[in-house]
C-alpha positions as CSV (number, residue, x, y, z in Angstrom):
1,M,-7.8,19.7,92.9
2,T,-4.0,19.1,94.6
3,V,-2.2,20.3,98.4
4,T,0.9,19.3,97.6
5,T,3.5,19.7,100.2
6,I,6.8,20.3,99.4
7,I,9.5,18.6,102.2
8,G,13.6,19.3,102.6
9,A,14.8,15.6,103.6
10,Q,17.9,15.9,105.0
11,W,19.0,18.6,106.7
12,G,17.7,21.7,104.7
13,D,19.2,23.4,101.5
14,E,17.9,20.5,99.4
15,G,16.7,23.3,96.3
16,K,13.1,23.3,97.3
17,G,13.0,26.5,96.0
18,K,13.6,25.8,93.5
19,I,11.8,22.8,92.4
20,T,8.1,25.2,94.6
21,D,9.1,27.3,91.8
22,Y,9.0,24.8,88.7
23,L,5.7,22.9,90.7
24,A,4.3,26.2,90.9
25,D,3.4,26.4,87.1
26,N,0.1,24.5,87.6
27,S,-0.8,26.0,91.0
28,K,-2.9,29.0,92.4
29,V,-1.5,29.2,95.5
30,V,1.9,28.5,97.3
31,A,2.0,28.9,101.2
32,R,5.3,28.8,103.9
33,S,4.1,27.1,106.5
34,Q,6.7,27.4,109.2
35,G,10.9,29.0,109.4
36,G,11.5,32.7,109.2
37,N,15.0,33.8,107.1
38,N,16.9,31.9,108.7
39,A,15.2,29.8,105.3
40,G,16.9,31.0,102.7
41,H,15.7,29.7,98.9
42,T,17.5,30.5,95.3
43,I,15.5,30.3,92.4
44,V,16.9,31.3,88.6
45,I,15.1,32.6,86.1
46,D,16.7,33.4,82.5
47,G,19.8,33.5,84.4
48,K,19.2,35.7,86.9
49,K,19.6,34.8,90.5
50,Y,17.2,35.4,93.1
51,K,18.0,34.1,97.2
52,L,14.6,34.4,98.6
53,H,14.5,33.8,102.7
54,L,10.7,35.3,103.9
55,L,8.4,35.5,101.0
56,P,6.9,32.6,99.3
57,S,9.5,30.6,96.8
58,G,5.6,31.7,94.2
59,I,6.2,35.5,94.7
60,L,8.3,35.7,91.4
61,R,4.9,34.6,89.2
62,K,2.6,37.5,88.7
63,D,-0.7,35.7,88.8
64,M,0.2,33.5,92.2
65,V,-1.1,34.0,95.1
66,N,1.5,33.7,98.0
67,V,0.9,33.7,101.6
68,V,3.0,33.5,104.7
69,G,1.2,31.2,106.9
70,N,0.5,30.7,111.3
71,G,3.7,28.6,111.6
72,V,6.2,32.0,110.3
73,V,8.1,34.3,112.7
74,V,8.5,37.2,110.7
75,N,11.1,40.2,110.6
76,P,9.2,42.5,108.7
77,D,11.9,44.6,107.5
78,V,13.9,41.3,106.2
79,L,10.5,40.7,104.4
80,L,10.3,44.8,103.2
81,K,13.9,44.1,101.8
82,E,12.9,41.5,99.7
83,L,9.8,42.9,98.7
84,A,11.8,46.2,97.7
85,N,14.6,43.5,95.7
86,L,12.2,42.2,93.3
87,D,12.0,44.1,90.2
88,G,9.0,43.6,87.1
89,E,6.2,42.0,88.3
90,R,5.3,39.6,91.4
91,G,2.7,37.7,92.8
92,Q,-0.4,38.8,95.3
93,L,1.0,38.4,99.1
94,F,-1.1,38.0,102.0
95,I,0.7,37.5,105.5
96,S,-1.2,35.4,108.5
97,D,-2.4,37.1,111.0
98,R,-1.4,34.6,113.3
99,A,1.9,34.8,111.9
100,H,4.9,35.9,114.9
101,V,6.6,39.3,114.8
102,I,10.3,38.8,115.5
103,M,11.3,42.0,117.5
104,P,14.4,43.9,118.0
105,Y,15.4,42.2,121.6
106,H,15.4,38.6,119.4
107,K,17.9,39.1,117.2
108,L,20.3,40.1,119.8
109,L,19.0,37.1,122.5
110,D,19.6,35.0,119.1
111,G,23.1,36.1,119.8
112,G,24.2,36.2,123.5
113,E,22.6,32.3,123.7
114,E,24.1,31.3,121.3
115,S,27.2,31.6,122.5
116,S,26.4,31.1,125.9
117,K,26.6,27.6,124.8
118,G,29.7,26.3,123.4
119,K,30.6,23.7,122.5
120,L,26.9,22.9,121.8
121,M,26.5,25.8,119.9
122,I,24.0,24.9,117.1
123,G,25.1,27.0,114.0
124,T,21.6,29.3,114.4
125,T,21.8,32.0,111.6
126,G,21.4,34.5,114.6
127,N,18.4,36.3,113.2
128,G,16.6,35.8,116.3
129,I,13.8,33.3,115.0
130,G,14.8,30.5,118.2
131,P,14.1,34.3,120.7
132,C,10.5,34.1,118.5
133,Y,9.2,30.8,118.9
134,S,10.3,31.1,122.7
135,D,8.3,33.5,123.4
136,K,5.6,32.7,121.1
137,A,5.2,29.4,123.2
138,S,5.7,31.4,126.2
139,R,2.3,33.0,125.0
140,I,4.2,36.1,125.3
141,G,4.5,36.9,121.4
142,I,3.3,39.6,119.1
143,R,1.7,38.2,115.9
144,M,1.7,40.2,112.3
145,G,-2.4,40.7,113.4
146,D,-1.6,42.4,116.7
147,L,0.3,45.2,114.9
148,L,-3.5,46.6,114.0
149,D,-4.5,47.3,117.3
150,D,-2.4,50.1,119.1
151,D,-3.5,48.4,122.7
152,I,-3.0,45.5,122.2
153,I,0.1,46.1,121.4
154,I,1.3,48.1,123.9
155,E,0.0,45.2,126.1
156,R,1.9,43.1,124.0
157,L,5.4,45.2,124.7
158,E,4.8,45.0,128.9
159,K,4.9,42.3,129.3
160,A,7.6,40.6,126.4
161,L,9.5,43.6,126.6
162,P,10.4,43.0,130.8
163,R,11.5,39.4,129.8
164,N,13.1,39.7,126.8
165,Q,15.9,42.4,128.7
166,A,16.1,40.5,131.9
167,L,17.4,37.4,129.1
168,L,19.7,40.4,127.7
169,A,20.8,41.6,131.1
170,H,22.0,37.9,131.8
171,Y,23.7,37.6,128.8
172,G,25.6,40.6,129.3
173,I,24.1,42.4,126.4
174,D,23.3,46.2,126.7
175,N,19.9,47.4,124.9
176,D,18.1,51.2,124.5
177,L,14.8,49.3,123.9
178,T,11.7,50.7,125.3
179,V,8.2,49.9,125.1
180,D,7.6,53.8,123.2
181,S,10.7,52.9,120.9
182,L,9.3,49.7,119.7
183,F,5.8,50.4,119.8
184,E,6.4,53.0,117.1
185,I,8.3,50.6,114.5
186,C,5.5,49.0,114.9
187,K,3.2,51.2,113.7
188,E,5.6,51.6,111.2
189,W,5.4,48.0,110.4
190,R,1.6,48.4,110.1
191,N,1.5,50.9,108.1
192,Q,4.5,49.0,105.6
193,L,2.6,46.0,105.9
194,G,-1.0,46.2,106.7
195,D,-2.6,46.1,103.9
196,F,-1.2,42.6,103.5
197,V,-1.9,41.0,106.9
198,T,-5.3,38.1,106.6
199,D,-7.0,35.1,108.4
200,A,-5.0,32.4,106.1
201,S,-6.0,29.9,107.0
202,L,-9.8,30.9,105.9
203,L,-8.3,32.1,101.9
204,V,-6.0,28.8,101.4
205,N,-8.8,27.0,102.4
206,R,-11.1,28.8,100.7
207,H,-9.1,28.3,97.1
208,I,-8.4,24.9,98.2
209,D,-13.0,24.7,98.0
210,N,-13.1,26.8,95.0
211,G,-10.8,23.6,93.3
212,D,-7.4,25.5,93.4
213,N,-4.1,24.2,93.1
214,V,-2.1,24.8,96.2
215,L,1.7,24.4,97.6
216,L,2.8,24.2,100.7
217,E,6.4,24.7,100.3
218,G,8.4,24.3,104.1
219,A,11.5,25.1,105.5
220,Q,14.6,23.7,106.1
221,G,14.6,20.3,106.6
222,V,13.6,17.1,108.3
223,H,16.7,16.6,110.2
224,I,17.0,19.7,111.7
225,D,12.9,19.3,113.0
226,I,12.8,19.9,116.5
227,E,10.5,16.6,117.2
228,Y,12.8,14.2,115.0
229,G,16.0,15.9,114.3
230,T,19.5,15.8,115.5
231,Y,18.4,18.0,119.5
232,P,20.2,19.9,120.2
233,F,21.3,20.6,116.9
234,V,17.6,21.9,115.1
235,T,15.4,24.6,114.6
236,S,12.8,25.9,116.6
237,S,9.6,24.9,114.2
238,S,9.0,21.8,112.5
239,P,9.6,20.9,108.8
240,T,7.7,18.2,108.6
241,T,3.9,17.2,106.5
242,A,2.4,17.4,109.8
243,G,4.0,21.1,110.4
244,A,3.7,21.9,107.4
245,A,-0.2,21.4,107.2
246,L,-0.5,22.8,110.8
247,G,1.7,26.1,109.8
248,S,-0.3,26.7,106.9
249,G,-3.8,26.7,108.3
250,I,-5.7,23.3,106.7
251,A,-6.5,19.9,107.5
252,P,-3.7,16.8,107.7
253,S,-6.5,15.2,105.5
254,K,-6.4,17.5,102.7
255,I,-3.0,17.4,101.9
256,D,-2.5,15.0,98.6
257,N,0.7,14.9,97.5
258,V,4.1,14.9,99.3
259,V,7.5,16.1,97.4
260,G,10.6,14.6,99.4
261,V,13.3,16.9,97.8
262,T,16.6,15.9,98.6
263,K,20.6,16.3,96.9
264,A,22.2,13.3,95.4
265,Y,24.5,14.2,97.8
266,L,24.2,15.3,101.5
267,T,25.0,18.9,102.8
268,R,24.6,20.4,106.7
269,V,25.4,23.8,108.1
270,G,25.9,24.1,111.6
271,S,27.6,21.8,114.2
272,G,26.7,17.7,114.8
273,P,27.5,14.2,113.9
274,F,27.5,14.1,110.5
275,P,28.3,10.5,109.4
276,T,29.0,10.1,105.3
277,E,31.1,13.4,105.3
278,L,33.7,13.8,103.4
279,E,36.7,15.9,104.5
280,D,39.0,15.5,101.9
281,K,38.9,17.1,98.3
282,V,36.1,14.4,97.4
283,G,34.1,17.1,99.5
284,E,36.8,20.3,98.3
285,M,35.3,19.5,94.6
286,I,31.5,18.9,95.5
287,R,31.5,22.4,97.6
288,E,32.8,23.8,94.9
289,K,31.2,22.7,92.3
290,G,28.1,22.6,93.9
291,Q,28.4,25.9,95.7
292,E,27.5,25.0,98.9
293,F,27.4,28.1,100.5
294,G,24.5,29.5,103.0
295,T,22.3,31.4,101.3
296,T,21.1,33.2,104.1
297,T,24.5,33.4,106.3
298,G,26.9,32.5,103.0
299,R,28.9,30.3,106.0
300,P,30.1,27.3,103.5
301,R,29.0,23.6,104.5
302,R,30.0,20.4,105.1
303,C,29.8,18.2,102.4
304,G,29.2,14.2,102.1
305,W,28.0,11.4,100.2
306,L,23.6,10.4,100.0
307,D,22.3,8.8,103.7
308,L,19.5,6.3,102.9
309,V,19.4,5.7,106.6
310,M,18.5,9.3,106.8
311,L,15.8,9.6,104.6
312,E,14.2,6.2,105.5
313,L,13.2,8.3,108.8
314,S,11.7,11.0,106.6
315,N,9.8,9.0,104.6
316,R,8.3,7.7,107.6
317,I,7.4,10.2,109.6
318,C,6.9,12.3,106.8
319,G,4.7,9.8,103.5
320,F,6.2,11.2,100.8
321,S,4.8,10.3,97.7
322,S,7.6,11.0,95.6
323,L,11.1,12.4,95.9
324,A,12.7,15.4,93.8
325,I,16.6,14.7,93.6
326,T,18.2,17.8,93.3
327,K,21.4,19.1,91.9
328,L,22.5,14.8,90.2
329,D,24.7,17.4,87.6
330,I,27.3,17.9,90.7
331,L,28.4,14.2,90.7
332,S,29.0,14.3,87.3
333,D,32.2,12.7,86.1
334,M,33.4,11.6,88.6
335,D,35.3,8.3,88.8
336,E,32.8,6.6,91.3
337,I,29.7,7.6,93.2
338,K,28.9,5.6,97.1
339,V,25.7,5.9,98.6
340,C,25.8,4.9,102.5
341,V,22.8,1.8,103.1
342,A,23.1,1.2,107.0
343,Y,25.7,2.2,110.0
344,K,27.9,-0.1,111.8
345,G,27.8,0.4,115.4
346,E,30.9,0.8,117.4
347,D,29.7,-2.9,118.4
348,G,30.2,-3.3,114.5
349,S,26.2,-4.3,114.4
350,E,24.3,-3.2,112.0
351,I,22.5,-0.2,112.4
352,N,19.1,0.5,110.3
353,H,17.9,3.3,111.5
354,F,18.7,6.6,112.2
355,P,19.7,7.0,115.6
356,S,17.7,9.6,118.2
357,S,21.1,9.1,120.8
358,L,23.8,11.8,118.7
359,S,26.2,9.8,120.9
360,H,25.6,7.2,119.0
361,L,25.3,8.2,115.8
362,A,28.9,9.9,116.1
363,K,30.1,6.5,116.4
364,C,28.0,5.4,113.1
365,T,30.4,4.7,110.6
366,P,29.3,4.9,107.1
367,V,28.4,1.3,105.3
368,Y,28.6,2.2,101.1
369,K,27.5,0.8,98.0
370,I,29.4,1.7,95.7
371,F,28.4,2.9,91.9
372,P,30.1,3.8,88.7
373,G,30.4,7.8,87.9
374,W,28.6,9.3,84.5
375,S,29.9,11.5,82.7
376,S,28.4,14.7,81.2
377,S,28.6,14.5,77.8
378,G,25.5,11.8,77.9
379,I,22.6,14.1,79.4
380,D,20.6,15.9,76.7
381,I,17.9,17.8,79.7
382,S,15.8,18.8,76.2
383,K,15.2,15.0,75.1
384,G,14.7,13.9,78.6
385,I,17.6,11.6,77.9
386,I,20.8,11.0,80.6
387,P,23.3,7.7,81.0
388,E,22.1,4.4,82.0
389,E,25.2,4.8,84.9
390,M,22.7,7.7,86.2
391,K,19.6,6.0,85.4
392,N,21.1,2.7,88.2
393,F,21.8,5.0,90.4
394,L,18.2,6.2,90.8
395,D,16.9,3.7,90.3
396,F,18.9,2.6,93.7
397,V,17.4,5.3,95.3
398,S,14.3,4.5,94.4
399,E,14.2,1.0,95.2
400,S,15.5,0.9,98.4
401,L,13.1,3.6,99.5
402,N,10.4,2.1,97.6
403,I,9.7,5.9,96.3
404,P,9.0,7.2,93.0
405,I,11.2,9.5,91.8
406,S,8.9,12.5,89.8
407,I,12.0,16.0,89.1
408,V,15.4,15.2,88.6
409,S,17.0,18.2,88.6
410,L,20.2,18.6,87.1
411,G,21.0,22.8,87.6
412,P,19.3,25.7,88.7
413,G,16.7,26.8,85.9
414,R,13.8,26.2,85.5
415,D,14.3,24.4,82.1
416,E,16.9,22.4,83.5
417,T,14.5,19.5,84.9
418,I,13.6,16.8,84.3
419,I,9.9,15.1,85.0
420,F,10.1,11.4,85.3
């Protein structure tokens, strides 16, 4: 039995969905531990692309137990739409009774709060994620388990709605929401999703105790973590190993294996400093070849070279057992490939650890190690053969971070993967 956690080691969009789906082949349970439908995990099976936002990435396997954990914020309408879009057989689905619900006023608030930030706009997806987590922290949130009891729904709405309507008025946003209208919406959600709601912590722990392999699927990435990300350009939850344990309801000591997922290059959506960003034809080429457009928003992602300074921080707070390197195929057939090994500060000093100050980070320039490129013709996935230049690149990343590489992804499909 193993409990494996899948962690995004960068700013999100690393390919966690594919890695989770691939590793699910030897697992019984896949549990989402945080985030909401601001996440976007793309899985390709037999040439068909599935885009998941709330459903765990094991849902496409009929023998899989899929859990939406207590750390996730749930938009029931999005969840129902995703379920309706699945064709064929699917795995079992369970939703934590402790997971908080994204209400209609949360989505309205998200836009108002974001536009009020001006130059400090975070680049939120506008799906109500932040306001929902805010209500959770303010102790006026509504949980999935609350939907099962009429009296509790009304009690929660009577506390939450006035506060949120006051905020909407502050941002000049009109609405016609009432306790009665929201109560009816909640009852409809209960009718359609109530049978899935359970004590997910108890469920996951029972599977662990039974000796089943469990995958904890994180959303977003370490560098938009609420604690250690590039604050304030961060998400509202913790996409770390600690967050995965808490958000799925298991003890941290039960996690055996932590897979850090990183692209062979780097992308970012939204605002904030990006030392290795490529604002040139190389960056455009990577964006087009890698189809670097947000799964949730469709926005073009900013692209740059792989940054080992970032990954050192990710490993330090998450404790990676191994790395999964994705989209290595996108860098094929380039003349040269760069990897950032350090930063140079404004005063010329070398910086080896990711700064917490954004003003400091914005003044850093990358120090690169340059590698010769490799030809795509030298790759034979079926035989596990890769060019020597690619191997040298991977060896350098592994040795620099002192983390073994366990998986290399050379395409979106399950079969486009090499196990190291």
